[in-house]
C-alpha positions as CSV (number, residue, x, y, z in Angstrom):
1,M,-34.4,38.5,-11.0
2,N,-32.3,41.6,-11.6
3,L,-28.6,41.0,-11.9
4,T,-25.4,42.9,-12.8
5,L,-23.1,41.2,-15.3
6,K,-19.4,41.9,-15.5
7,V,-18.5,40.5,-18.9
8,W,-15.1,40.1,-20.7
9,R,-15.3,41.8,-24.1
10,Q,-12.5,41.4,-26.7
11,K,-12.9,42.3,-30.4
12,N,-10.4,39.7,-31.7
13,R,-7.3,37.7,-30.6
14,E,-5.0,40.7,-31.3
15,S,-7.0,43.2,-29.3
16,N,-6.8,44.0,-25.6
17,G,-9.9,42.9,-23.7
18,R,-11.8,44.6,-21.0
19,I,-14.6,44.0,-18.5
20,E,-17.9,45.7,-19.4
21,T,-21.0,46.0,-17.2
22,Y,-24.5,45.0,-18.3
23,A,-27.8,45.0,-16.5
24,A,-29.7,41.7,-16.7
25,N,-33.2,42.6,-15.6
26,N,-36.4,40.5,-15.3
27,I,-34.6,37.2,-15.7
28,P,-36.8,34.2,-14.9
29,D,-35.1,31.9,-12.3
30,T,-36.1,29.0,-14.5
31,A,-33.9,30.3,-17.4
32,S,-30.6,28.6,-18.1
33,F,-27.4,30.7,-17.9
34,L,-27.3,30.8,-21.7
35,E,-30.9,31.8,-22.0
36,M,-30.1,34.6,-19.6
37,L,-27.3,35.7,-22.0
38,D,-29.8,35.5,-24.9
39,I,-32.1,37.9,-23.1
40,V,-29.2,40.3,-22.4
41,N,-28.0,40.1,-26.0
42,T,-31.5,40.8,-27.3
43,N,-31.6,44.0,-25.2
44,I,-28.1,45.0,-26.4
45,I,-29.1,44.5,-30.1
46,E,-32.3,46.5,-29.6
47,S,-30.3,49.4,-28.2
48,G,-27.9,49.3,-31.1
49,G,-25.0,47.6,-29.4
50,D,-22.8,44.7,-30.3
51,P,-24.0,41.4,-28.7
52,I,-21.8,39.3,-26.4
53,A,-20.2,36.5,-28.4
54,F,-20.2,33.1,-26.6
55,D,-20.0,29.5,-27.8
56,H,-23.0,27.1,-27.7
57,D,-24.5,24.3,-29.7
58,C,-26.6,21.4,-28.2
59,R,-27.5,23.2,-24.9
60,E,-28.0,19.7,-23.5
61,G,-24.7,19.2,-21.7
62,I,-23.3,17.0,-24.5
63,C,-21.1,19.1,-26.9
64,G,-19.0,21.0,-24.4
65,A,-19.2,24.2,-26.4
66,C,-20.7,26.3,-23.6
67,S,-17.4,27.0,-21.9
68,L,-17.6,30.0,-19.6
69,V,-15.8,30.9,-16.4
70,I,-18.6,32.1,-14.1
71,N,-17.5,33.9,-10.9
72,G,-14.1,32.3,-11.2
73,I,-15.3,28.7,-11.8
74,P,-15.4,27.0,-15.1
75,H,-19.1,26.2,-15.9
76,G,-20.2,28.0,-12.7
77,P,-20.9,27.2,-9.1
78,E,-23.0,24.0,-9.5
79,G,-21.0,20.8,-9.8
80,G,-21.4,18.2,-12.4
81,V,-23.1,20.4,-15.0
82,T,-22.1,22.4,-18.1
83,T,-22.9,26.1,-18.4
84,C,-26.0,25.4,-20.5
85,Q,-27.4,23.2,-17.7
86,L,-26.7,25.9,-15.0
87,H,-30.0,27.6,-14.1
88,M,-30.4,31.1,-12.7
89,R,-32.1,29.8,-9.6
90,K,-28.6,29.1,-8.4
91,F,-28.1,32.8,-8.1
92,R,-29.8,35.4,-5.9
93,D,-31.7,38.6,-7.0
94,G,-29.3,41.5,-7.0
95,D,-26.1,39.3,-7.5
96,T,-23.2,40.6,-9.5
97,I,-21.9,37.8,-11.9
98,W,-18.4,37.8,-13.5
99,I,-18.3,36.1,-16.8
100,E,-14.9,35.4,-18.6
101,P,-13.6,33.1,-21.3
102,F,-11.5,29.9,-20.5
103,R,-8.0,31.2,-20.1
104,A,-4.9,29.2,-21.3
105,R,-2.1,29.9,-23.7
106,A,-3.3,27.0,-25.8
107,F,-6.8,28.4,-25.8
108,P,-6.4,31.9,-27.4
109,V,-9.5,34.2,-27.2
110,L,-11.1,34.7,-30.6
111,R,-13.8,37.1,-29.5
112,D,-15.4,38.0,-26.2
113,L,-16.1,34.7,-24.5
114,V,-15.1,32.4,-27.5
115,V,-11.8,30.7,-27.4
116,D,-10.0,28.5,-30.0
117,R,-9.9,25.0,-28.6
118,S,-8.5,23.4,-31.8
119,A,-5.5,22.2,-29.8
120,F,-7.8,19.5,-28.4
121,D,-8.5,18.4,-32.0
122,K,-4.8,18.0,-32.7
123,I,-4.4,15.8,-29.6
124,V,-7.3,13.6,-30.7
125,Q,-5.9,13.4,-34.2
126,A,-2.6,12.2,-32.7
127,G,-4.2,9.0,-31.3
128,G,-7.9,9.3,-30.3
129,F,-9.0,6.7,-32.7
130,V,-8.7,2.9,-33.4
131,S,-7.6,1.5,-36.8
132,V,-10.0,-1.4,-37.2
133,R,-12.2,-2.6,-40.0
134,T,-15.5,-0.8,-40.1
135,G,-18.8,-2.1,-41.4
136,S,-21.7,-4.1,-39.9
137,A,-21.6,-4.5,-36.1
138,V,-20.2,-7.8,-34.8
139,E,-22.2,-10.1,-32.6
140,A,-22.4,-8.6,-29.1
141,N,-20.8,-11.6,-27.3
142,A,-18.0,-12.2,-29.8
143,L,-15.5,-10.2,-27.7
144,P,-16.3,-10.6,-24.0
145,I,-15.2,-7.6,-21.9
146,P,-15.3,-7.6,-18.0
147,K,-18.0,-5.2,-16.7
148,D,-15.6,-3.3,-14.5
149,V,-13.4,-2.6,-17.6
150,A,-16.4,-1.6,-19.7
151,D,-17.6,0.7,-17.0
152,A,-14.2,2.4,-16.6
153,S,-14.0,2.8,-20.4
154,F,-17.5,4.3,-20.6
155,D,-16.8,6.6,-17.7
156,A,-13.7,8.0,-19.5
157,A,-15.6,8.2,-22.8
158,A,-18.1,10.6,-21.0
159,C,-15.5,13.4,-21.5
160,I,-17.0,16.1,-23.8
161,G,-13.7,17.9,-24.4
162,C,-15.0,21.2,-23.0
163,G,-11.7,22.3,-21.5
164,A,-12.8,23.1,-18.0
165,C,-9.9,21.0,-16.7
166,V,-7.5,23.3,-18.5
167,A,-9.2,26.5,-17.5
168,T,-9.1,25.7,-13.8
169,C,-5.6,24.3,-13.6
170,K,-2.9,26.7,-12.5
171,N,-0.6,25.2,-15.1
172,A,-3.3,25.0,-17.8
173,S,-2.7,21.2,-18.0
174,A,-4.7,19.1,-20.3
175,M,-3.8,15.8,-18.6
176,L,-7.4,14.9,-17.5
177,F,-8.6,15.4,-21.1
178,V,-5.8,13.3,-22.6
179,A,-6.1,10.7,-19.9
180,A,-9.8,10.2,-20.5
181,K,-9.4,10.1,-24.3
182,A,-6.6,7.6,-24.1
183,A,-8.2,5.4,-21.4
184,H,-11.6,4.9,-23.1
185,L,-9.8,3.3,-26.0
186,N,-6.8,1.7,-24.2
187,L,-9.0,-0.2,-21.8
188,L,-10.9,-2.0,-24.5
189,P,-9.5,-4.9,-26.7
190,Q,-10.0,-2.8,-29.8
191,G,-7.6,-0.2,-28.6
192,K,-4.9,-2.5,-27.3
193,P,-2.8,-2.9,-30.5
194,E,-2.2,0.8,-30.8
195,A,-2.1,1.7,-27.1
196,D,1.6,2.6,-26.9
197,R,1.5,4.7,-30.0
198,R,-1.7,6.3,-28.9
199,V,-0.3,7.4,-25.5
200,L,3.0,8.7,-26.9
201,G,1.3,10.6,-29.7
202,M,-1.4,12.2,-27.6
203,V,0.9,13.3,-24.7
204,R,3.5,14.7,-27.2
205,A,0.7,16.6,-29.1
206,M,-0.4,18.0,-25.8
207,D,3.1,19.2,-25.0
208,E,3.5,20.7,-28.4
209,A,0.2,22.6,-28.1
210,G,1.6,24.5,-25.1
211,F,-0.4,22.9,-22.2
212,G,1.3,22.9,-18.9
213,N,2.2,19.9,-16.7
214,C,0.1,18.3,-14.0
215,T,1.1,18.9,-10.4
216,N,-1.7,16.9,-8.8
217,Q,-3.9,19.7,-7.5
218,Y,-7.1,18.0,-8.7
219,E,-8.9,21.1,-9.6
220,C,-9.5,19.4,-13.0
221,S,-11.7,16.6,-11.6
222,A,-13.4,19.1,-9.2
223,V,-14.8,21.2,-12.1
224,C,-15.3,18.4,-14.7
225,P,-19.0,18.5,-15.7
226,K,-18.8,14.8,-16.3
227,E,-17.0,14.2,-13.0
228,I,-14.1,12.3,-14.5
229,T,-11.7,11.4,-11.8
230,A,-8.0,12.1,-11.6
231,S,-7.3,8.3,-11.4
232,Y,-7.2,8.3,-15.1
233,I,-4.2,10.6,-15.0
234,T,-2.4,8.0,-12.9
235,R,-3.2,5.4,-15.5
236,L,-1.9,7.7,-18.3
237,N,1.3,8.3,-16.4
238,R,1.9,4.6,-16.0
239,E,1.1,3.9,-19.7
240,F,3.3,6.7,-20.9
241,A,6.3,5.5,-18.9
242,K,5.9,2.0,-20.2
243,A,5.5,3.1,-23.8
244,A,8.4,5.4,-23.6
245,A,10.6,2.7,-22.2
246,K,9.5,0.3,-25.0
247,E,10.2,3.0,-27.5
248,A,13.7,3.5,-26.1
249,V,14.6,-0.1,-26.7
250,G,12.8,-0.3,-30.1
251,A,9.9,-2.5,-28.8
252,C,7.1,0.0,-29.0
253,G,4.1,-1.3,-31.0
């Protein structure tokens, strides 16, 4: 495959960025999108140029690092996959592909296609944990959990924190991320004691980080590589309203 790439290049967070054009020639259609960028970077380095900076780690759809906007869509045109799982057979020979970083005020560009997503870390630090004794695992049946509750918790826990929900939202809202991180703990007995404090802390950390508000457009769930549904946002809104009411009367746990 021979392709034309339009790639966002930016030296650092203080610099102005620009789109530069690169030829991606002789790309196997079996290559992943990141492998295609590896091939292009090899050619750039061999010609004495500065390679394109982009985030990656596991390349197995687990870590969420491979966050690129491809032709205007976070993670590209194939639903339910991360950028590293997107293969070049989804494109046609001769295509022009636009590649940009995730764009949000809370995700400043560090270089080229790499953004700072530490705002997500601050949200998790505000409540994405349980304060329980650690040590050897308890007996599996000591704490019965209904299957539908366990399934809902596991579905929420599938969130990899990539930030695609933020990148696609016109308000740069992180509500789907926060909702998933809160729900996978709040649904389980281990997370119940701190549920109110967790929701209040995480939502307020989200607001402090500069993310926008949710206006129910559902782009977030449409591009989520783990296909987490917006129903978790509904749950978060209910839990936040209850926790805030309890806090107002001094009854928040």
